[in-house]
N, C-alpha and C positions, 0 to 999 in steps of 0.2 A: 450524901447531899448536904451542902452547907446549911447552917442553921437558918439563914435568911430565906433560903429556898424552901426549907421545911415549913417555916412560918407562913410564907406566901401561899404555899400549896394548901396548908390547913385553912387559911383564910378563905381561899377560893371554895374549898369543900364546904365550909360553914355557910358561906353565902349561897351556895347551890342548894343546900338543905332548905333555907328560908324561901327559896323559889320553887320548892316542890320536887327537886331532883333527888328523890329517895326511892329505894327499891320497893316496889309494890308486887311485882310478879317475877317468877323465875320460870321460863319456858324451856323444856328439854324435849328435843326431837331426836328420834332414831334409837332410843334406848329400848332394848329388848332383853338382853341378858346381863348387862352391866348392873352391878349391885347398887340399888337406889340409895342405901344408907351410906355407902362409900362415896358415891357421887355427891350427896348432900354435904358430907364432911369436907370434901375437897373444895366445893363451891364456897363454903364458909360464909354464907351471906343470909341475912334474915330481913323480913319486912321492916322498913323504916331506916335501914342502913343508907348512908350517903352513896349514891350510885357512882359518884366520881372516885370514891375510895376503893372501889372494886377494880382489880387489875386483870383484864381479860387474858393477857399473854401468860402471866404467871399461873393462872388457873388452867389454861389450856395445857401448859407443860405438865402440870400435876395430873390432870385427867388422862393424858396420853400415857401415863405410867401404868394405868389400869390394864391388865392383860387382855381384857375383852375389847379394848378400844384401839382401833387402827388409827383413827384420826379424829380430832375434835376441833370444832369451830366455836369460839366463845366471843360474844360481843355485848356491849351495852347498847340498848335501844332506848334512847331518851324519849320521855323524861324518867321512866320508872321501871324498865324491864331488862332483866338479864336473860339473854338467849343463848342456848347451848344446842349445837347440832352434833350428834355422834355418828361416826361411821364405825360400826362394830365389825370385828373379825367373825368370819363364818366358820362354824365347826365343820371339820372334814372327817375326822375319825377318832376313835378311842385308841389309846396307846398303852400297852402294858409292858412295863419294864421294872425289873427288880421287885416284883410283887406289888407294884403300885399302878393304878390305872389313872390316866390323865386324858383330858379332852384337848385335841390339837386342831390347828387350822392348816391351811394349805402351805404355809411357810414353816410348819413344824413348831410354831409357837404354842406353848402350853397355855390354854385358856383357864382351866381349872382342874383341880384334882378332887373336887367335892361336888355333889349334886349333879353328876353327869348322867344319872339314871334315865332322864327324859330323852337322852340321846342314844339310848340303847339300840336303836335301829341302824346306827352307823357301824361300819366295819371295824373290827378289833384288830389292831396291828401289834405284832410282837417282834422285839429286836431292838438293840441299842440304837441302830441308825435308821430305824423305821420312819421317824418323823421327817427326815430329810428326803426320803424316797416315796413318801406317801402320796404326794400330789400326782406324780407320774403314774403310779399304780391306779389310783382312783379315776384319773382321767381316762386311762385305757379301758378300765372296766365300764366306764360310762358309755363308751362306744359299743359295748355289748350289753345292753340293758337286761336281756334275759339271763345272762350270767350274773351280772351285778346283783340282781334281786335275790340270788340264791347264795351269794358268798357271805359268810358270817365272819371269817377271820383270815388273816394273812400273816405268815411268819417269814422273817428274813433268815435266809440260810447262808451262813458264812459271810455275811455282809455283801453278798454278790447277787442274790436272786430271791424269788418269793415261792413259798408253798401256799396255795389257797385251800381253805377249808369251806366246803359247801354245807348247806343246812341239813343235808342227809348224811353227813359224815364223810363224804368222798373228799379225798385230797388230790389236788392238781399241782404237779410240779412244773413250774415255769422255768424257761431258760434265762440265762444272764442277759442275753440280747434278743432283739426281735420279739419282745414280749407281746406287743400288739398282734403280730402275726400268729403267735401261739394261741392267744385268746380267740382269735378268729377261727382257728382250726377246731378248737374245743366247741365254740358256738355252732359252727357248721355241722360238727358231728352230733351235737345235741339236736339240732334242727332236723337232720336227716334220719338219725337212728336212735334218738333218745338215749344217748350214751350214758349220761349222768344218772339216769333213772334205772340203769341195770344193776345187777347184784355185784357191785364192784367196790373196792376200797380206795383205789388210787388210779390216776392217769398221769403218765409221764410224757411231757412234750418237750423235754430238754433237747432232743435231737430233731432237726428240721425235717428229716426224711422219714420219720416213723413216730408212732404213738403207741406207747406200751401201757397196757391195761392190766391191773392186778385184780383178780376176782376174789371174792370173799373166801372160798376154800383154800386160796393160796397159790393157785396156778397163775402163770403169767402168759399173756398172749399178746401178739402184735396186732393192733387194730388198724384196719385200713378202711377209712371212711370213703363213701361213694361220692366224692366231690373233688373238684380241682380249684386251686387258688391262682 
């Protein structure tokens, strides 16, 4: 900016202060998980600052670099208020990779690798490509709420499919495709015969025409549920 323009801008700001256009309030809406101290530092404004000296666009750009923030709206509300509205990313799952646990959203964005304990009810995903595939899996599990409530973890196998771990230790091996149909078969078997409550260690539904169940003593049996799809 040329020196004259800088001088003119400063004169306008000075005049605005004399007429009471100074920051008295900062209102933040939509903050739940975003770190308040980080947000304050990026706003970088205090009571009594000239409100015209505050740049909403620059501040918006800085705030949207925070991992928790999907979108920010920042504006000056004359004569004395800075208003910030945050749209935060929503936690979807915990992701374990290379010995580290991170909290991720539906886009696979890491929200934090600290203080995630309060999200311990979320499914734990394991595998390098798990974040990119997480939304599909969680959405399909949501269609089977009785199963979802019992699934504690899911592991990517060969970057192609999932193994689910249930809260009683049972493993369910899902296929590469038609995952939703496979989950429906498991849910129907549970509804009809309480399959997951039996003395078993795993259920294999990778083949569309059969379900193989491994019992705890180690014997394998083909399970035929009394239902049709």
